[in-house]
Every structure is written in structure tokens, then in C-alpha cells.
VOPAGU-2260 file (C-alpha; in pm, 1 decimal, decimal comma):
REM VOPAGU-2260
SITE   aa  ch    i         X         Y         Z
SITE  MET   A    0    6980,7  -16344,2   -6055,7
SITE  VAL   A    1    7222,1  -16638,7   -6083,2
SITE  VAL   A    2    7558,4  -16581,8   -5913,3
SITE  SER   A    3    7878,0  -16706,1   -6082,2
SITE  VAL   A    4    8136,9  -16895,2   -5879,7
SITE  SER   A    5    8467,9  -17030,5   -6006,5
SITE  ALA   A    6    8547,5  -17400,9   -5971,4
SITE  VAL   A    7    8830,9  -17316,1   -5730,5
SITE  GLN   A    8    8597,6  -17105,0   -5516,4
SITE  ALA   A    9    8338,0  -17383,5   -5516,4
SITE  ARG   A   10    8596,8  -17632,0   -5395,0
SITE  ARG   A   11    8702,6  -17401,4   -5110,3
SITE  ILE   A   12    8341,5  -17327,8   -5018,5
SITE  ALA   A   13    8274,6  -17700,9   -4991,2
SITE  LEU   A   14    8583,3  -17766,1   -4778,5
SITE  ALA   A   15    8511,3  -17474,9   -4546,0
SITE  ALA   A   16    8147,7  -17580,9   -4502,7
SITE  GLN   A   17    8272,5  -17925,3   -4400,3
SITE  GLY   A   18    8505,0  -17782,0   -4135,3
SITE  PHE   A   19    8838,7  -17799,8   -4316,2
SITE  GLY   A   20    9093,1  -17519,8   -4294,7
SITE  ARG   A   21    9033,4  -17437,9   -3928,9
SITE  ARG   A   22    9283,1  -17669,6   -3760,9
SITE  ALA   A   23    9589,3  -17479,7   -3890,1
SITE  SER   A   24    9489,2  -17163,7   -3706,2
SITE  ALA   A   25    9428,8  -17344,5   -3376,6
SITE  LYS   A   26    9694,8  -17379,4   -3111,1
SITE  PRO   A   27    9897,9  -17696,8   -3179,5
SITE  THR   A   28    9866,7  -17796,5   -2813,9
SITE  ALA   A   29    9491,4  -17731,2   -2791,2
SITE  THR   A   30    9298,2  -18023,9   -2647,7
SITE  ILE   A   31    9005,6  -18146,3   -2856,2
SITE  GLY   A   32    8716,8  -18210,6   -2620,6
SITE  THR   A   33    8344,3  -18276,4   -2629,0
SITE  ARG   A   34    8260,7  -17917,3   -2724,2
SITE  GLN   A   35    8463,0  -17936,4   -3046,7
SITE  LEU   A   36    8331,1  -18283,5   -3126,4
SITE  ASN   A   37    7971,8  -18173,8   -3071,9
SITE  GLN   A   38    8023,7  -17871,0   -3293,7
SITE  LEU   A   39    8167,4  -18087,2   -3569,7
SITE  ILE   A   40    7890,8  -18348,8   -3562,6
SITE  ARG   A   41    7631,4  -18070,1   -3568,9
SITE  ARG   A   42    7811,2  -17913,8   -3865,3
SITE  LEU   A   43    7813,3  -18239,1   -4062,0
SITE  GLY   A   44    7476,7  -18360,9   -3935,0
SITE  VAL   A   45    7589,7  -18722,2   -3974,9
SITE  LEU   A   46    7871,3  -18968,5   -3911,1
SITE  GLN   A   47    7850,8  -19271,1   -4137,8
SITE  LEU   A   48    7916,2  -19606,1   -3970,0
SITE  ASP   A   49    8112,4  -19890,2   -4122,6
SITE  SER   A   50    8245,2  -20213,6   -3973,9
SITE  VAL   A   51    8586,8  -20223,5   -4148,4
SITE  ASN   A   52    8859,3  -20188,3   -3886,2
SITE  VAL   A   53    9185,3  -20256,7   -4073,2
SITE  PHE   A   54    9303,5  -19903,8   -3988,2
SITE  GLU   A   55    9026,6  -19736,6   -3785,7
SITE  ARG   A   56    8648,5  -19745,1   -3798,9
SITE  SER   A   57    8510,1  -19488,8   -4036,8
SITE  HIS   A   58    8305,6  -19276,7   -3796,5
SITE  TYR   A   59    8617,0  -19180,9   -3599,2
SITE  LEU   A   60    8800,0  -19046,4   -3904,6
SITE  PRO   A   61    8606,8  -18728,2   -3997,7
SITE  ALA   A   62    8684,7  -18573,6   -3657,9
SITE  PHE   A   63    9053,9  -18662,6   -3681,7
SITE  ALA   A   64    9070,0  -18530,6   -4039,3
SITE  ARG   A   65    8924,6  -18194,2   -3936,6
SITE  LEU   A   66    9032,4  -18145,8   -3575,1
SITE  GLY   A   67    9346,7  -18352,3   -3532,0
SITE  THR   A   68    9431,4  -18578,0   -3241,1
SITE  TYR   A   69    9146,0  -18648,2   -3000,7
SITE  ASP   A   70    9041,4  -18919,3   -2758,3
SITE  THR   A   71    8804,9  -19156,7   -2938,6
SITE  SER   A   72    8650,5  -19257,5   -2605,2
SITE  LEU   A   73    8503,4  -18906,1   -2590,2
SITE  LEU   A   74    8327,1  -18966,0   -2920,2
SITE  ASP   A   75    8207,9  -19305,0   -2794,1
SITE  ALA   A   76    8059,6  -19141,0   -2483,9
SITE  LEU   A   77    7894,7  -18869,6   -2692,2
SITE  THR   A   78    7742,9  -19100,6   -2951,6
SITE  PHE   A   79    7688,1  -19434,8   -2776,4
SITE  GLY   A   80    7663,4  -19335,5   -2409,2
SITE  PRO   A   81    7344,0  -19377,8   -2203,0
SITE  ARG   A   82    7270,5  -19003,8   -2204,8
SITE  SER   A   83    7372,4  -18943,9   -2563,2
SITE  ASN   A   84    7216,3  -18662,1   -2763,1
SITE  TYR   A   85    7272,9  -18871,6   -3075,0
SITE  THR   A   86    7115,6  -19185,4   -3213,6
SITE  GLU   A   87    7157,3  -19419,9   -3508,0
SITE  ALA   A   88    6938,7  -19415,9   -3816,1
SITE  TRP   A   89    6945,2  -19521,2   -4178,9
SITE  ALA   A   90    7039,1  -19171,5   -4298,5
SITE  HIS   A   91    7256,7  -19168,9   -4611,5
SITE  GLN   A   92    7359,3  -19512,6   -4486,9
SITE  ALA   A   93    7380,2  -19652,0   -4132,8
SITE  ALA   A   94    7481,7  -19339,5   -3945,3
SITE  ILE   A   95    7490,5  -19140,5   -3624,5
SITE  ILE   A   96    7261,2  -18835,9   -3625,1
SITE  PRO   A   97    7142,3  -18585,9   -3362,8
SITE  VAL   A   98    6840,6  -18715,3   -3170,3
SITE  GLU   A   99    6630,3  -18419,0   -3279,8
SITE  SER   A  100    6684,3  -18522,7   -3644,3
SITE  TRP   A  101    6529,6  -18866,3   -3587,0
SITE  PRO   A  102    6165,6  -18754,2   -3647,9
SITE  LEU   A  103    6271,0  -18621,3   -3990,4
SITE  TRP   A  104    6302,1  -18986,1   -4096,8
SITE  ARG   A  105    5963,9  -19106,3   -3971,3
SITE  TRP   A  106    5818,2  -19091,8   -4324,0
SITE  ALA   A  107    6097,6  -19318,9   -4452,3
SITE  MET   A  108    6048,3  -19559,4   -4161,9
SITE  ASP   A  109    5677,2  -19577,9   -4241,1
SITE  GLU   A  110    5739,9  -19634,9   -4612,5
SITE  ARG   A  111    5965,6  -19932,7   -4537,3
SITE  ARG   A  112    5664,6  -20115,9   -4394,6
SITE  GLY   A  113    5501,9  -20142,3   -4736,3
SITE  PRO   A  114    5491,6  -20456,7   -4951,4
SITE  ALA   A  115    5714,8  -20292,5   -5212,4
SITE  ASN   A  116    6002,5  -20283,5   -4960,8
SITE  ASN   A  117    6221,4  -20582,9   -4868,1
SITE  TRP   A  118    6181,9  -20500,8   -4498,8
SITE  GLY   A  119    5804,8  -20479,9   -4530,5
SITE  ARG   A  120    5788,5  -20816,7   -4702,6
SITE  TRP   A  121    6014,5  -20976,4   -4440,5
SITE  ALA   A  122    5800,6  -20833,6   -4160,9
SITE  GLU   A  123    5481,9  -20971,1   -4313,6
SITE  ALA   A  124    5636,7  -21316,3   -4345,1
SITE  HIS   A  125    5780,1  -21315,9   -3990,7
SITE  ALA   A  126    5515,8  -21139,3   -3782,6
SITE  PRO   A  127    5544,9  -21383,5   -3485,6
SITE  MET   A  128    5918,8  -21318,2   -3461,9
SITE  LEU   A  129    5863,5  -20941,4   -3450,6
SITE  ASP   A  130    5598,0  -20983,8   -3179,9
SITE  PHE   A  131    5841,6  -21196,1   -2978,6
SITE  LEU   A  132    6117,1  -20935,1   -3009,8
SITE  ARG   A  133    5888,1  -20649,6   -2907,1
SITE  ALA   A  134    5784,2  -20842,8   -2596,5
SITE  GLU   A  135    6141,7  -20946,1   -2515,6
SITE  LEU   A  136    6270,8  -20588,6   -2527,3
SITE  ALA   A  137    5972,2  -20458,3   -2333,7
SITE  GLU   A  138    6035,7  -20711,5   -2054,7
SITE  LYS   A  139    6416,7  -20717,1   -2040,9
SITE  GLY   A  140    6518,3  -20375,0   -2172,1
SITE  PRO   A  141    6808,6  -20301,2   -2410,0
SITE  LEU   A  142    6976,6  -20615,8   -2546,2
SITE  PRO   A  143    7225,7  -20706,9   -2819,3
SITE  ALA   A  144    7106,7  -20968,4   -3065,5
SITE  GLY   A  145    7336,5  -21232,2   -2917,0
SITE  LYS   A  146    7172,6  -21206,0   -2573,0
SITE  ILE   A  147    6822,9  -21288,0   -2697,1
SITE  GLU   A  148    6738,1  -21652,2   -2641,4
SITE  HIS   A  149    6542,2  -21804,8   -2929,4
SITE  GLU   A  150    6579,5  -22118,8   -3134,3
SITE  ALA   A  151    6605,0  -21903,7   -3448,2
SITE  ASN   A  152    6902,6  -21710,4   -3311,5
SITE  THR   A  153    7157,8  -21887,7   -3531,9
SITE  ARG   A  154    7350,5  -21741,3   -3822,1
SITE  THR   A  155    7228,5  -21898,9   -4143,7
SITE  GLY   A  156    7099,9  -21816,4   -4489,7
SITE  PRO   A  157    7098,3  -21480,0   -4669,1
SITE  TRP   A  158    7087,4  -21128,6   -4522,1
SITE  TRP   A  159    7461,8  -21130,0   -4444,8
SITE  GLY   A  160    7429,6  -21459,3   -4255,6
SITE  TRP   A  161    7209,4  -21296,0   -3992,5
SITE  SER   A  162    6984,6  -21506,6   -3773,1
SITE  ASP   A  163    6613,2  -21436,9   -3783,2
SITE  VAL   A  164    6652,4  -21264,4   -3445,7
SITE  LYS   A  165    6913,9  -21025,0   -3582,8
SITE  THR   A  166    6715,8  -20965,9   -3901,7
SITE  GLY   A  167    6399,6  -20902,5   -3700,4
SITE  LEU   A  168    6576,6  -20648,2   -3479,2
SITE  GLU   A  169    6712,3  -20471,5   -3785,8
SITE  CYS   A  170    6365,6  -20477,9   -3937,5
SITE  LEU   A  171    6218,1  -20307,9   -3630,6
SITE  PHE   A  172    6512,1  -20065,0   -3637,2
SITE  MET   A  173    6425,5  -19975,6   -3996,5
SITE  PHE   A  174    6064,4  -19916,1   -3890,8
SITE  GLY   A  175    6167,1  -19690,6   -3601,3
SITE  GLU   A  176    6011,9  -19918,9   -3339,5
SITE  VAL   A  177    6358,9  -20012,2   -3215,4
SITE  VAL   A  178    6662,5  -19784,2   -3181,4
SITE  ALA   A  179    7027,2  -19832,7   -3093,7
SITE  ALA   A  180    7108,7  -19818,8   -2723,5
SITE  GLY   A  181    7484,9  -19807,3   -2759,2
SITE  ARG   A  182    7749,4  -20042,5   -2895,8
SITE  THR   A  183    7999,7  -20282,0   -2739,2
SITE  ARG   A  184    8292,4  -20385,3   -2961,3
SITE  PHE   A  185    8084,1  -20230,9   -3236,8
SITE  GLU   A  186    7792,4  -20471,0   -3171,6
SITE  ARG   A  187    7468,9  -20276,4   -3155,6
SITE  THR   A  188    7244,3  -20300,3   -2850,4
SITE  TYR   A  189    6872,6  -20264,8   -2928,1
SITE  ALA   A  190    6594,8  -20097,4   -2730,6
SITE  LEU   A  191    6235,9  -20002,3   -2795,2
SITE  ALA   A  192    6226,9  -19641,8   -2911,2
SITE  GLU   A  193    6036,0  -19529,2   -2600,4
SITE  GLN   A  194    6303,4  -19688,1   -2378,3
SITE  ARG   A  195    6581,1  -19476,3   -2528,3
SITE  LEU   A  196    6446,0  -19160,6   -2689,0
SITE  PRO   A  197    6256,8  -18872,0   -2524,7
SITE  SER   A  198    5880,3  -18905,7   -2553,9
SITE  GLU   A  199    5854,9  -18576,1   -2743,5
SITE  ILE   A  200    6094,5  -18715,9   -3006,5
SITE  VAL   A  201    5913,3  -19049,3   -3042,0
SITE  GLY   A  202    5576,6  -18876,4   -3062,1
SITE  ARG   A  203    5675,6  -18598,0   -3300,2
SITE  SER   A  204    5507,3  -18615,3   -3639,5
SITE  ILE   A  205    5643,7  -18420,2   -3937,1
SITE  LEU   A  206    5482,9  -18418,7   -4280,1
SITE  LYS   A  207    5703,6  -18578,0   -4544,7
SITE  GLN   A  208    5719,6  -18258,0   -4750,7
SITE  ASP   A  209    5833,9  -18055,1   -4449,9
SITE  ALA   A  210    6081,5  -18321,0   -4339,0
SITE  VAL   A  211    6234,2  -18350,0   -4685,0
SITE  ARG   A  212    6266,6  -17972,6   -4713,4
SITE  GLU   A  213    6452,5  -17959,4   -4381,3
SITE  LEU   A  214    6678,8  -18246,3   -4485,4
SITE  VAL   A  215    6756,1  -18071,0   -4813,3
SITE  ARG   A  216    6823,7  -17745,5   -4629,3
SITE  SER   A  217    7061,4  -17919,1   -4388,0
SITE  ALA   A  218    7238,5  -18094,8   -4675,8
SITE  ALA   A  219    7287,8  -17765,7   -4860,0
SITE  GLU   A  220    7429,7  -17610,9   -4542,8
SITE  ALA   A  221    7663,6  -17904,1   -4477,0
SITE  LEU   A  222    7789,7  -17906,3   -4835,4
SITE  GLY   A  223    7807,6  -17527,9   -4871,8
SITE  ILE   A  224    7751,4  -17559,6   -5243,8
SITE  GLY   A  225    7618,0  -17841,1   -5457,4
SITE  THR   A  226    7418,8  -17959,5   -5753,5
SITE  VAL   A  227    7077,7  -18121,1   -5717,0
SITE  ARG   A  228    7246,8  -18460,3   -5730,1
SITE  ASP   A  229    7504,6  -18362,8   -5466,2
SITE  ILE   A  230    7242,5  -18234,2   -5225,6
SITE  ALA   A  231    7007,6  -18528,0   -5285,3
SITE  ASP   A  232    7289,0  -18774,7   -5219,3
SITE  TYR   A  233    7373,0  -18629,3   -4877,3
SITE  TRP   A  234    7064,3  -18802,3   -4738,6
SITE  ARG   A  235    7007,0  -19037,6   -5034,7
SITE  LEU   A  236    6687,2  -18859,8   -5132,9
SITE  PRO   A  237    6528,3  -18880,7   -5479,2
SITE  GLN   A  238    6645,2  -18597,5   -5702,8
SITE  ALA   A  239    6288,8  -18503,1   -5796,6
SITE  VAL   A  240    6179,7  -18424,3   -5439,4
SITE  THR   A  241    6516,3  -18257,5   -5374,1
SITE  LYS   A  242    6465,6  -18026,4   -5670,6
SITE  THR   A  243    6118,0  -17932,9   -5544,4
SITE  ALA   A  244    6253,7  -17861,0   -5196,3
SITE  LEU   A  245    6537,8  -17651,7   -5338,8
SITE  ALA   A  246    6288,5  -17435,1   -5527,6
SITE  GLU   A  247    6110,5  -17369,1   -5197,2
SITE  LEU   A  248    6442,9  -17292,2   -5027,7
SITE  VAL   A  249    6530,1  -17045,5   -5303,9
SITE  ASP   A  250    6201,2  -16868,5   -5235,7
SITE  SER   A  251    6276,9  -16857,1   -4861,7
SITE  GLY   A  252    6629,4  -16728,8   -4923,7
SITE  ASP   A  253    6803,3  -17029,3   -4765,9
SITE  VAL   A  254    6987,4  -17112,5   -5088,3
SITE  VAL   A  255    7089,3  -16915,2   -5395,7
SITE  PRO   A  256    7115,0  -17053,0   -5751,2
SITE  VAL   A  257    7474,2  -17033,3   -5874,2
SITE  ARG   A  258    7665,1  -17102,5   -6192,0
SITE  VAL   A  259    7994,3  -17290,8   -6144,9
SITE  GLU   A  260    8231,2  -17346,1   -6434,4
SITE  GLY   A  261    8219,7  -17710,5   -6541,0
SITE  TRP   A  262    7925,7  -17794,8   -6311,2
SITE  PRO   A  263    7556,8  -17855,5   -6374,6
SITE  PRO   A  264    7331,1  -17587,3   -6218,9
SITE  ALA   A  265    7412,2  -17555,0   -5848,7
SITE  TYR   A  266    7294,7  -17396,5   -5525,3
SITE  LEU   A  267    7489,1  -17200,6   -5263,7
SITE  HIS   A  268    7378,5  -17196,8   -4901,1
SITE  ARG   A  269    7321,9  -16844,9   -4775,4
SITE  ASP   A  270    7568,3  -16887,0   -4485,0
SITE  ALA   A  271    7848,1  -17041,6   -4691,4
SITE  ARG   A  272    8178,4  -16854,8   -4682,2
SITE  ILE   A  273    8435,3  -16833,1   -4960,6
SITE  PRO   A  274    8785,2  -16866,4   -4813,3
SITE  ARG   A  275    9078,7  -16717,0   -4998,5
SITE  ARG   A  276    9274,4  -17031,6   -4921,3
SITE  ILE   A  277    9248,1  -17362,2   -4738,1
SITE  ASP   A  278    9543,9  -17463,7   -4523,3
SITE  HIS   A  279    9493,4  -17825,0   -4423,4
SITE  MET   A  280    9644,2  -18172,5   -4441,8
SITE  ALA   A  281    9425,3  -18475,8   -4384,2
SITE  LEU   A  282    9356,3  -18836,6   -4468,3
SITE  LEU   A  283    8990,0  -18887,4   -4549,9
SITE  SER   A  284    8768,6  -19182,4   -4472,9
SITE  PRO   A  285    8617,5  -19347,3   -4782,1
SITE  PHE   A  286    8286,5  -19252,9   -4618,9
SITE  ASP   A  287    8370,5  -18888,5   -4548,2
SITE  PRO   A  288    8103,0  -18652,7   -4684,2
SITE  ILE   A  289    8365,3  -18462,7   -4882,1
SITE  VAL   A  290    8425,6  -18768,4   -5105,3
SITE  TRP   A  291    8137,5  -19011,8   -5046,3
SITE  GLU   A  292    7956,7  -18891,2   -5360,3
SITE  ARG   A  293    8214,7  -19012,6   -5611,0
SITE  ASN   A  294    8091,5  -18798,7   -5902,5
SITE  ARG   A  295    8118,7  -18486,4   -5687,3
SITE  ALA   A  296    8474,2  -18583,6   -5587,9
SITE  LEU   A  297    8560,9  -18625,9   -5955,8
SITE  ARG   A  298    8405,9  -18290,5   -6045,0
SITE  MET   A  299    8559,3  -18095,2   -5756,9
SITE  PHE   A  300    8901,7  -18256,2   -5727,3
SITE  ASP   A  301    8947,3  -18443,9   -6057,1
SITE  PHE   A  302    8972,7  -18745,8   -5826,8
SITE  HIS   A  303    8839,2  -19080,7   -5949,6
SITE  TYR   A  304    8778,0  -19284,0   -5636,3
SITE  ARG   A  305    8655,4  -19638,6   -5588,4
SITE  ILE   A  306    8698,9  -19830,4   -5264,5
SITE  GLU   A  307    8851,3  -20174,6   -5327,9
SITE  ILE   A  308    8744,5  -20362,9   -5015,4
SITE  TYR   A  309    8524,0  -20593,3   -5221,2
SITE  THR   A  310    8770,8  -20626,4   -5509,6
SITE  PRO   A  311    8974,0  -20950,7   -5514,2
SITE  ALA   A  312    9332,0  -20876,6   -5406,9
SITE  PRO   A  313    9493,2  -20952,7   -5747,6
SITE  LYS   A  314    9259,5  -20702,6   -5914,8
SITE  ARG   A  315    9311,6  -20413,5   -5672,4
SITE  ILE   A  316    9478,8  -20111,1   -5825,9
SITE  PHE   A  317    9554,4  -19896,8   -5521,8
SITE  GLY   A  318    9486,1  -20109,0   -5211,8
SITE  TYR   A  319    9229,8  -20251,4   -4973,2
SITE  TYR   A  320    9143,3  -19935,7   -4778,0
SITE  THR   A  321    9298,6  -19638,6   -4954,1
SITE  LEU   A  322    9238,2  -19300,2   -4794,7
SITE  PRO   A  323    9231,8  -18985,5   -5008,8
SITE  LEU   A  324    9511,5  -18744,9   -4913,2
SITE  LEU   A  325    9387,5  -18386,6   -4886,3
SITE  GLN   A  326    9655,6  -18118,5   -4916,7
SITE  ASP   A  327    9508,7  -17770,7   -4876,7
SITE  ASP   A  328    9229,0  -17757,6   -5136,0
SITE  ALA   A  329    9343,0  -18049,0   -5351,9
SITE  ILE   A  330    9345,1  -18427,0   -5326,0
SITE  VAL   A  331    9702,4  -18512,8   -5416,1
SITE  GLY   A  332    9726,8  -18883,3   -5339,0
SITE  ARG   A  333    9585,0  -19191,7   -5173,1
SITE  ILE   A  334    9738,5  -19400,5   -4896,9
SITE  ASP   A  335    9640,0  -19750,8   -4786,6
SITE  LEU   A  336    9688,8  -19781,8   -4410,2
SITE  LYS   A  337    9680,0  -20069,2   -4164,9
SITE  THR   A  338    9718,1  -20042,9   -3787,9
SITE  ASP   A  339    9944,9  -20332,6   -3686,3
SITE  ARG   A  340    9867,0  -20342,5   -3315,8
SITE  GLN   A  341   10070,6  -20654,4   -3249,5
SITE  ASN   A  342   10391,1  -20476,5   -3357,3
SITE  SER   A  343   10274,3  -20124,7   -3260,7
SITE  VAL   A  344   10331,9  -19976,8   -3603,7
SITE  LEU   A  345   10119,5  -19794,2   -3859,6
SITE  LEU   A  346   10176,1  -19967,3   -4192,4
SITE  VAL   A  347   10166,0  -19778,7   -4521,0
SITE  GLN   A  348   10061,2  -20066,4   -4744,4
SITE  SER   A  349   10064,6  -19849,6   -5056,0
SITE  ALA   A  350   10096,5  -19481,2   -5140,0
SITE  TRP   A  351   10009,7  -19318,3   -5468,8
SITE  ARG   A  352   10049,7  -18970,1   -5611,2
SITE  GLU   A  353    9766,6  -18828,8   -5820,3
SITE  ALA   A  354    9872,3  -18750,1   -6176,2
SITE  GLY   A  355   10049,0  -18415,4   -6191,7
SITE  ALA   A  356   10008,4  -18348,2   -5819,1
SITE  SER   A  357   10280,1  -18183,6   -5611,0
SITE  VAL   A  358   10293,8  -18360,5   -5275,0
SITE  ASP   A  359   10451,9  -18191,7   -4973,2
SITE  LEU   A  360   10633,4  -18498,4   -4840,8
SITE  ASP   A  361   10738,1  -18340,4   -4511,6
SITE  ARG   A  362   10378,5  -18248,8   -4428,9
SITE  VAL   A  363   10259,8  -18598,3   -4521,0
SITE  ALA   A  364   10530,0  -18754,0   -4303,5
SITE  THR   A  365   10422,4  -18532,6   -4012,8
SITE  LEU   A  366   10059,3  -18627,4   -4068,0
SITE  LEU   A  367   10141,5  -18998,7   -4070,4
SITE  ARG   A  368   10335,5  -18968,2   -3744,8
SITE  GLN   A  369   10043,5  -18782,7   -3588,4
SITE  THR   A  370    9811,6  -19055,6   -3716,3
SITE  ALA   A  371   10030,1  -19329,9   -3570,7
SITE  ALA   A  372   10043,0  -19152,6   -3234,0
SITE  TRP   A  373    9663,4  -19107,2   -3239,0
SITE  GLN   A  374    9635,1  -19483,1   -3291,4
SITE  GLY   A  375    9875,6  -19548,4   -3004,8
SITE  MET   A  376   10143,5  -19684,5   -3238,4
SITE  ASP   A  377   10516,8  -19632,6   -3189,0
SITE  GLY   A  378   10597,0  -19546,4   -3548,9
SITE  VAL   A  379   10523,3  -19562,6   -3920,9
SITE  LYS   A  380   10657,4  -19814,9   -4169,5
SITE  VAL   A  381   10621,0  -19805,8   -4547,6
SITE  VAL   A  382   10589,8  -20165,7   -4663,6
SITE  GLY   A  383   10393,8  -20155,2   -4988,4
SITE  ARG   A  384   10391,2  -20044,8   -5344,1
SITE  GLY   A  385   10287,1  -19724,8   -5518,3
SITE  ASP   A  386   10465,2  -19439,6   -5693,1
SITE  LEU   A  387   10467,3  -19231,7   -5373,0
SITE  SER   A  388   10594,4  -19503,7   -5139,2
SITE  ALA   A  389   10970,5  -19466,1   -5190,4
SITE  ASP   A  390   10959,7  -19086,8   -5158,3
SITE  LEU   A  391   10742,3  -19114,1   -4850,7
SITE  ALA   A  392   10976,7  -19366,7   -4689,8
SITE  GLY   A  393   11263,3  -19127,9   -4755,9
SITE  ALA   A  394   11078,3  -18834,0   -4602,5
SITE  LEU   A  395   10993,3  -19036,5   -4293,4
SITE  ALA   A  396   11357,5  -19143,0   -4255,9
SITE  ALA   A  397   11488,8  -18790,1   -4310,0
SITE  THR   A  398   11255,3  -18629,5   -4058,3
SITE  GLY   A  399   11250,7  -18915,5   -3809,6
């Protein structure tokens, strides 16, 4: 039997599964500590990494969006510390995942060694470099790329201007021979897998079919509800193998086929809840799981979203690093932020209202002040364009 779910219910299911709607019921003065951060990362299963730092690095934003103000050094200690229960992997994209999830990607690491893969071809052409790097890490322990002495350790050529040393380390990282051993100023330190991960993790072997099924199950749980494409995208899996895994998960009772108005056929995780309402205000990272699959964001929120980091400035429509503005169970706008640390102010470089959306300006002003305080800034200043900017500046002035 196929269950029917309304589009509004599906949207609320998805938000609740991702941890939205809980902050409003918490005590305003409650301190967000490692327990809440651990619970959130386990709920999401992944924090995507990105180097852009004009406002704040992406992996810090999902926790702030869901939990509110917290000390980012706690997240650093949890994810990059020497006794971390998390590690980095190419999962969706470059991301932080629980250590116990690492063996689920062994099949992908092995497949990257093949001649059909760019990493496999590079490895074949640079075998002496990889041998040198293995020996260097074995002798000297965890090292960042810049601390490895080699005549080829100069930035040149393709591959983002990486040196052969950096490319070789990334190659071994993609193969699972090397893992991240923390970051300093966002620069990754590399270690042999056996130097950083428990032996039972390094030695664990999981058949591809079983690993994919578990990844699909975890994606369905994290999303709450989704189409085959939605669930496949959570871990960037092929849709064909995702569909096969979903059929097995239907048989096991982990997911239920559902019909959602305006959606392709979808699946509901058995533990998903359907809230009557979502009470939440948040700015979302461009790489937040609630919006990272742009077609899903369009289907759920009628929100057409494209990040404009790589768009030449004269051709940008909304701004360099616009963040979707979530108000309850709707995305009502987008705000381009910059943390001006020299002048201790959070700059609103542009602010836009979604067509037909009703924006609660007082709540947005409060959120921006909370965001500025979280960043250690003294205030907020609206300096840019956009059809929401003037109203937002007025709300900030009126409530300031």
C-alpha cells in the first residue's frame, strides 16, 4: 500500500528529520555543548567542507542553523582533534563523517584506483611519488603537505595549482591509504590510515551491495522523505543502485513508498515524524543538506538556488555567498553576508525577498544580531542592494 502525503507535510517531515524546529522549544539560555553537537552530526551523518570563508566556513553553519549560538572550537575539537570520533572522506563531497562510517566507502576508494578514474591514472603515472609519500608518513608521522620536503613540492600546473606532493597526498586520501589527521587554519594534515584510525576500522571489509544499502538507509533517515534522486544525491550514489537498495529497504520495513503531490514516487523513513508546524528561523549554508540538492529545494520550497561564487561580479544576480533564509517551513529570502573582522561588523551585502513571501523582519533582525554575536562582531550593517535591504535596515534600526 502506498501512503499519501501532502507537499506541506513532506516539507515539514524533511525539516524535522534534519533537526529543524527544535531550537524554539529549548531554553534561550541553554548552552550548546559537545553532546548536542554530537547528536546533530549523527543525525545528519555528514558535514560538508568548503574553503570559502567570506562569512564563515560551511561546516560550522549547519549546527548554528539548527542549534543556535555555540562555540566553534568545540566542533573543531570534536571533528579535528587527536581523539576525534570523526574523520574526513569524499562522501557527497569532501566531508566530515563518523569514523564508523569510513568502511562504508572502501568500495569507492578501491574503484578510484582503476584506469577509468582520474586518480587511478595519476597514481599509475606517479608511482615513485606515492611510494615516497608512504615512506615519509610512515617515518615522520602526520604531516601537512607544506612540511614535506621534496623538489616537486611547488605549486604549478593543473589540479588547482597543487604541487605533485599535494596531489599525491590527495590521491592516497582518495584511495583510503591516507586520512586526515586534523586541520590547522583549514590546511589538512595527512597520516597513514593505520596511524589515525582504529585497526578494526581500517581492517573492516564490507561488500559494496551491503555498504550501498546502509548508505541509502542512512540517507533516507537523514532526509526523512525523498525521491530516488534525492536519496541518491545525499551520498552522490548512482540512481540505479539506490533504487535497488530502496527496494530491499522496503522489504525490510526501513522505508515506505509514499505518494506526494507534485513529486515523483518517494520513500518515507519508518522513523520520520510529521510535525504539525515548524517554528524556526535560520540562515542556511549553500552546502546544507536541506538545500544542497537544488532540484529538491525547488520542489519542496519553490526556491531556485544557484551559488554565485564562480560567477563574475557583474553577472551576479543575488550576491557572492547568498544564504537561504528559512522562516518556519518556508524559504522566504536570501541574504549575502560578509564578516568584516577589521571593523567588527557583520555586513549584509544584499538581501532579497522571495516572490510573494511574507518576511518577519523583526525575527530576521534578531537572527542577524545573534549571528553577528556568534561571529564575535559588535553589530550588523546593511550595505548592499536587494529588495529586502531597506526594510531590513529599518527593522535593525527600530529594534536596535
